[in-house]
N, C-alpha and C positions, 0 to 999 in steps of 0.2 A: 431107080429105086419106087419114084412114083406109080410106078407104071402096076405094081404088086398092087394097088388100091380099086376098091368098086369106083365107077361112082357116084355113089351117094356114101362115101366116108366123109365122117367129119374131117373139123379142124383138128380134135386131137389122135384121128388115125396121121392127121399128114405130119403133126410133132412129133409124134411115137415115129414115127419113119425117120425123122429128121436126127431125131437124137441118136438112131440108131446108124443113121451114117457118120454122124459126126465123131461115134466111138471107134468108127476102123480107126479114127486115127490112132487112136492109144495102141491098134497092132504092128504100128510103124515107127522104133522106138527112134527113126534117125529124126522124132517129130518131137520128139522130149517131151510128149502131153499122157498126160498119168490119165487123162478120162474127161466124158461127161457125165453131169448130175443132177439133178432136178431134186430141190428142194421146196415141201411145202412146209412153211413157217406159218406155225398157229399158235399164236394170243391165245390165254386162256379167256373165256366169256367173266361177266361178274362176281367177283368170289365175296367172301364177308366182310374183309379188310377195306374194298371200293365203298361199303354199307359204311362202317366204321367211321372211313375215312370224311365220309359227304358229312358226315352226325354231329361229326365234333368239330371240323375245319382246320383247316392246314396247319395254322401253329398250333395247337394245341393236340394235333394225328401225328404228327412228326417231330415235336418234343417229350411227349409224355403219351399216349394212350400206345405208338404202333406200337412202343415197348413192352407192354403190358401181352397176356397169353388171350385176356376178350376181357369183358367187364363184366358177367353173372351173368347177363342173357344173353350175349353172342358169343361166340370161342371166333380169333380169326389167325392163334397161331397154327401154323402150317395149312391158311385157310382153303375150304372148299368152295367148290360154286355154291354160291347160291339155286333155289328153286328154280328163279329166272335167269341165273347163267347157263344149267342146267339144259331147260326149255333152246338156248339158245344155240350151245353147241347142237341139239337134237335138230335146230332148225337147219343148220349146216349142216348136217346129216341128208336133207331133204334135198338142199341146195350144190351137195354135191353130186347126189344121184341125178339132179337134174340136169348137170352140165357133161357130167364124163357117163351116163348111160351106162351103157353095158361094152365101151368099151372094156379091153386088155388093160387104162390105165386109172380103170375106177376103182382097185384095192391096192396099196402103195406096197413093192416090195417089201417096201421097211418102217417098223414103224419106232420112234425114240422117243423119248419124254425128260423131261425135267424130272429129279423125284420128290419134287415137291405135290402136292395132292391132287389142284387148281390145272395143272398139267395135265395129269395120268387120267384125269375124270373128262380132260377135252376130248382127250383120242377116245376112252372108252366110249362118251356121247356122241361123237361127230362121226364115226365109224362104225358105232354098232357091235361092240367089239364083243359084246357078250353073247347076241344073239345071230351071229354070223353062221350059218354051216356053205364051207366048211367052213371052222376056224380060218382067220388072219394067223402070218407069223406071230409071233410072241414080240409085245411091244417090250422097249428093253430100257432101264434107268438109267440114263448119263447124267454123272455129277457136275459136267461140265455147264449142263443147260440150265440149270436155276439159274434163278432172277438175282442180282447185285447181292452180295447177303453185307452182312450187321446188324445193326440195333434193331431191325426191323424183325418180328416176331413171325408174321406171317411170310417171311422168308426163309426163314427157318424149317429145315425135314424132321421125320418122324424118324426114327433108328429101322437099322434093316428087317430087323425081326417084325418091327410091325408096320413096314411095307410090306411086306413077303406077306403077313397075314392081312393083311385090307385089300392087297391087290394080287391075287393070286396067280391071274393072264401074263400080270408083266414077269418078266428075267431082268437081272444085272447084269452090269460090266463087269470085266472084273477089276478085281484091287474094290468094289464096292465097301466101304468101311461101315462095321455095326454101324456107332454113332455117330453124328456129325461134325464134320469133321472143319466148318467153315463157318462156319455161322459165330459172329463175337455180339456179346451184351452195349459191345460200348465203340466201337470203332465201324465206319464202312466203307467199303472197300470201293475204291480209284478206277475209273470206267479206264484207267492203262490198264488195270486186273482184266476185269470185265474183256477185255478187248482180246488181251493174250488167251485168256480162255476158248475165246470164241475161235482163236484161228488152230489151239489145239483140237479141239472138235472139229473142224477142220480138213484138218491133218488127219483123222485119224478114220474118219467118214470114206478120202480118197486111202487110204493107205491099208485100212482094213477091212473096209466091205467092200464085196461085189455089186452087189445093189445099187440100181440107179436110180427108182423113184422111191422117192425117204420124205415121209409123214415126219414131222418132226412138232410138238407142243412145247411149245417156252416161253419164253419169258420177254417185256417189252425192250431193256436194255440188252439180250443176249439177239435179241432181234435186230437191233441197229448193228451191233459189234459184228455180227457177222456180217450185212450188207456193207459194213464200211470194209471187213477186213477182207471183200470182194473184191470191190472196185467198185458197188453201188451207192448211185445218187442217195442220198439223204431221205430216210422216207420212215415216216411214224406210224406204226400196225396197231388202228385204232382196238378197244376191246373187245374179243370175239368176233377177231378177223383174222384172212389170213392171208399172204404173198408165198405166191410159186419164184421159185427164182433158178433160172440152169444156171449150173459152176463151172466151167473151165479146171480143172489141174493139171499145171504143167509142171517139172523138172527144171529144176534151175540150179547153176553151181552156185557154193557159198566155201567164205575159207571156213565155215564151223561145222561142225559137226551135225549134222541132219537129224532135227527133234520129229519125235516121234509122240503118240497119246502117254506112255508111259512115264515121258520128262516130269519132275518132279516141279512147276515152278511156285515161283516165287509168290505171295499173295502180299498185296498193299492196299495199305489201310489210308482214309484218311482222317481227317481231324471230325471235333466233332460238329452239329449241325446249328453252329452259332444262336441256340438255345439259349436260356439266363433261367429265369425262378424255375420252369419249369421241364428244365433238362434233368433226368434221376445223374448223368454224371458231373453235375458240379456237387453231390453229397459228398459227405469226406469219406463215407463205408462204400461208394459205388471204386469198379472195378479202378486200376492208375492207369494212367496213359501213359505210360510209360513206350515210346515207338519202339518195341524192340525187334521190328520186322527188315532195322535196316540196322540194325548191329553186329 
């Protein structure tokens, strides 16, 4: 395989040849291998909720302001990138070009994004999607890539209609609902539920997509869950950074029916954040904390 490369081949050329070699295993059913995928996991740069959280401090933010749409000066519901965040994403574009150069890996085969605005904007600016010629494949909004959901308004999303108008370059996965089906104003998603969503996402990538090199714009907790689901060592990706991972997909025997991305997973929630006088949940007019998910 390596003989196919010229003497001045880059490390990325060697990397691509090795991934091709590994994927030959998927053509031998006895090996039980689905194939190998290369995921570039991007965490969005600075967004308006980062600015607000820094301004108010941890407890006032976690217990009060994070539940508001904004403060009259700045809006952080479905938070967008700040001007500094946009510039950071554009800087990532320069770094991507520097290290990938003109190799075949310079443009991923598939772009997947959380339906939150800051993730979509990260893909747009990091890969200069609006100005590329020819245009790359349309990015796809994937519900399971969104950040852990709960009381934080910056983790709620716009409607399908609004997203379609705001990001005309993007398409949507099947069964993407008109309105946000996950956000709740009074409970937070558990880490177990986030991990379950990450596993469903990975199953979908291997069972439904033929592409190998995939750019994924998602969020801190989903990235952690993907790394955990794939057996990667714990690693925190800072704001505005990316981690590339190679994932081997394998078939395995199970006593249970195989799961696919259409499985209707059960979402689990934890109680409030142990806030006191700043917590709107303690208000008698707030929504009840009946844990009906377990009824």
